[in-house]
N, C-alpha and C positions, 0 to 999 in steps of 0.2 A: 192067552192072544196074545203073539207081539205087535208093537205098535213102532208107526214111524220112527221114534223116539229112539226105540229098542236097536231097529235096525238102521239108523243113518241114512244118508243120502245114496252111497252108493247099493244098498241092500236092497232098498225101495226101486232102482232102475233095474236090478234083477231080478225082482219078483213082477214088475210090469215088463219085461221084457218075454217073460213065458208066456204073455198071452198076443204078443205082435208077431204077426207075420212079416219077414225081411223082404223088401220090395229085391225083386229079382236087379240083379248088376248094378247094387247100388254104388257108386265111384267112393263111397266113402262108407267104413261099415260102422254097426254099433258100438258103443264104446269108445265112440273118437270125440275131438272138438267140438266137430261140425257135423250138418248132415249137407245130402248132397243128392242132386238128379241130373242123369245124364240128358243132354241136351241133341245128342249128335254129332257128326262132324266132332269128335276127340273133345268135345268141350263139358264140361258141369257147371249146372248152378250151385252156389252153396251157399247154407245159411245157417246162422247161429240164432239161437234166441235165449235171452238170460233175463233175471227181473233180480229188483230190490224191494224188499220191504222195509218203512220207514222204521217201524220199531224194531227189528231184528238186526238190522242189515245197515243202516245208517250211523256212524260213530258221533258222538259229541261234539260239536263244533263244525260239522261238516252242513252249509248251505244248499238251498234248493237247485242253485245254478250248478255247484259242483256236485249234487247227486243225479242229477240228469247226465252232465258232462260223462258220469264215470258209467254209466248203462251205456253210451254209446262206446266208451274203452272198453269195458269189459266183454261187451259184443264182439268187436272189433279183434279184439285179441287172440279170441279162437279163429278166426279168418287167417290172421297173420300167421299163427303159428302150421298153417297147413300153406302159406304161400299165397294167400289170395289178397286181393284188392280190393275192398268193402268199395262199393258203388252206391248202395240207396240203405238207408235204414229207417223202419217203422218204428215211430213212439207209441207206446202204450200207458195209460194213466188209467188208475185207480185211484177216486177222491173223496174223501168223507165230506159232505155237504158244507161242513163250515171251513173249509181250505180257503184262505184266503185269495185272492184273483191275483194279487202281486207275488206271491208264491208260485201261482200256475204259471204266470209270465217268465218269472225266474226258470223255471224248469225250462220251459220254450228256448228263452237264451242258451239255455246248457248244451239242449240236445244240439242247435244250432252252433256252437263253438267247437262242440264235439265231432261233429261230421266234417265240417269244413277244413279243420284242422287234420283231417284226411283225406281230403280231396273227394268228397263225396257228400249225399243230400239226402235230407228228410225227403220223404215223397207222401206220408200220411202218418195213418194210426189211429187209434181209438182211446175212448172216454169211457169211464163210467164209472157211478157210485160204489164206494167200497168202504169197510170199516176202518181201514190205514191207507196211508199213500201207498200206493204200489204203482214202480216205474218198470216196466216191462219194454223189451226192445226186440226187433228184430234184425240182424245185419243180413247183406245180402251182395252176393257178387257171383261173377263169372269168370271161370278158369280152364286154361287145358289140362284133362284130367291125368297126362303125362307126366304133369310138373308138380301135381296134389302131395304135398309131405305128409303120410299117415303118422298115428302112434305105432303102429307095427312096421316091421323092417330094418329093426336094429341087430345088428350081428353081433358074437363075440368078436372082441379085439375094436368093435370101433370105438372112436374117441369120443368121450361125454361132454358136453360142454352146454353154455347159455350165455346169455348176452350181457349179462351185469353181474356186478355184487349185490347180495343180497341182506339183508337184517333189518332194513329202517323201517318197513313195516310192522315186523313184530315188536320194535322198541315204539313206534307212533301208537300201536295199541296199548302199550304197558302205561304208555304218557297218557292217552286219554282215560282208559277204563279202570287203572289201578293206580292214578296218581301220581307214577314216577316222578321226580323232579331232575331236569337237567338244565343247562346254562343254556339261554335262549338263542343264540345264534345255532347252535344244534337241535333246537328243540324246533326253530321253524322248518330246517332243513328236513329233519325226520317226517314232520307232520307233512309236509308237501307230498310225501310219498302218497300219503293215505288221500289226503283233499284233492290232488290234481294227478293222479296216474297218467300213464301214458303207454299207448298200445305199439306194439316194435314191426308195426304193420312193413314200413321200410327194409326190415331185417330180414323178415319174413319171405319177402316178395326177392328179397336179393339170393337169398338161401336155396330157394325155388329154382330161380334162374340159373343159378351156380351148376345146380343137379349134384351136389356133393353130400345131400341132409337125406340120413336114412331111415329117420324117425325124428317127430318134433311134436311137442304140444306147449300149452302156456301152463305156467306156474302159479295159477292164480286161487288153487286151494293149498299152498305151499311147495318148497321145493320135496320136502320128503315124499307127500303123497304123489306128484308128481314122478316120482321115479319108480312108485309102488306100482302106478299106473301105467307107464311105458314098459315098466318090466313083464305085466301083465299081457300087454297086448304085443310083445316083441319075443317074450318067452326067453329072456336073458334078465341077469343080476348086472349088478353097477357095484363098482369101486370107486369111490369118490376120494381122491390123493389130494386134491387142493379144494378149499372150501372158500371160495371167494366171498369179503364181510368188506361193506361199507366204513370205510374209517370212523362215519358219524355212529353206527351201530356198536365198533368195539370201543370208542369211547363210551358209550351208552353205558353198553356191559361193564366195563371197569369200574364205573361211577357207582353202580350198582351191584355189583358182584356176581354178576349173570355168567354163564358160558357163553362167549358169542356165537360158538356153533350152533345152540339151540336158537338161537334168532335167525340165524340163515336158514337153518331146518325146517322148523315148525311155525313159520310167520303166514305168509299169505296174501292174496289180492296185492303181487309186486309184477305180474303181469308180464315176467320176462319170459323167454322162450326158453325151455330145456330140449336140448336135441341132442341127436349123433351124428356122426361124423364118418365118410370112409377114411379109413387112416391114410390112404394115399391120396386123399382129396385134401388135407386140411390145411393147407397151403393156399389151395382156391378158395374154402371157404373162408379164410380167415381177411385175404382181399377183395372176396368179394362183399365183405361188412365194413371194412375201413372204408370202399369206395361210399358208402351210406353215413359215415360216423362213428361205427361202431367196431370196438376192439373185441375179438372173441376171447370167451372165459374158458378155458379148459378144466373141467371138473374131475376127468378120472376117465373110466373108459369101461366098455359092456362086458360081462363076462359071461362064460357057458353058465358055471353054478348061479343060480337064482337067488340067491343071498344078496343083500342089498348092504355097504358096507363102507363106513366112513373111517381113513387111516389118519391118525393124529397122534401127533408124536411117535410114530414110527408103532402103533399100535391098533389093531384092528377092532374096532365098537360096529354091533351091528346099529342101523340107522332104523328108528322107530317108525312103524307105520301112524304119524301122526300129522294132523293138518286141517283146516277147517271143513268142517260138517255143519249144513244149514239145519238138520233135524237134530242132532245132538248138541249143538251151541259149543263144539270142543273145536279147539286148535293145537 
């Protein structure tokens, strides 16, 4: 009999959905970043929930304030990918009874810092005893159904884009978990990507308002997995002709003899948006993002053939379906 470790997170979801009745007229289908409920008058209530378990999800060196703030960011990132402004956050804590009250107060400060950064509020939550610290959140916002950007919707020929270069978080995990050494200035910048991540809320809303975007999701499980998830939902493939990589990740890769492409593709927890644009509207999308301080990064294009390919040095290479999975512990 298979276990959850055998089939992984997406396999678990697949098995569970066999026993779940889809709600009629769901504004957002299963297998998307968020859940939604129709409110009438063309509006939808949009929700997301995500959690962190201290022993499996918190990297070395991350403090309680940073972990709680990250719980906000990871939930808000999924709303951002749909073009939704988060309005409120519910903070839920599972706590061993020996947990220091100072740590609990630091987590409260982290929740507060996270929500205020995105012009929203904590309005409540729950606490309970648990064998490990569990930080779980629920994000909520309201949006026009017509502006929601789903994972499904990309068409062959659409331009594949993202909001920033990749590679810092994969480098950070090699520093934290594999003891790779780098100069202090580079180390601090790389580690900041893990300890103080950002959700692309302004960018997602700008794309939604521009009406240019045919599909979108966040890259929290890694760029490669995100491409496979978009491919599954939209029934297209992708050719990645340009892989944007941070200068810090390139330097890290050079120091340690690592292929920088792998750092960009198979990291995770970067919370960038990965999306497709109608090719006739690429200038409009670029203009919308520039107004909120973001430079659009073109990755490639969607294809009719469902392969997911990286073109590097003129050579086509398949991108492997690898990324972070909570249950297999692989990335």
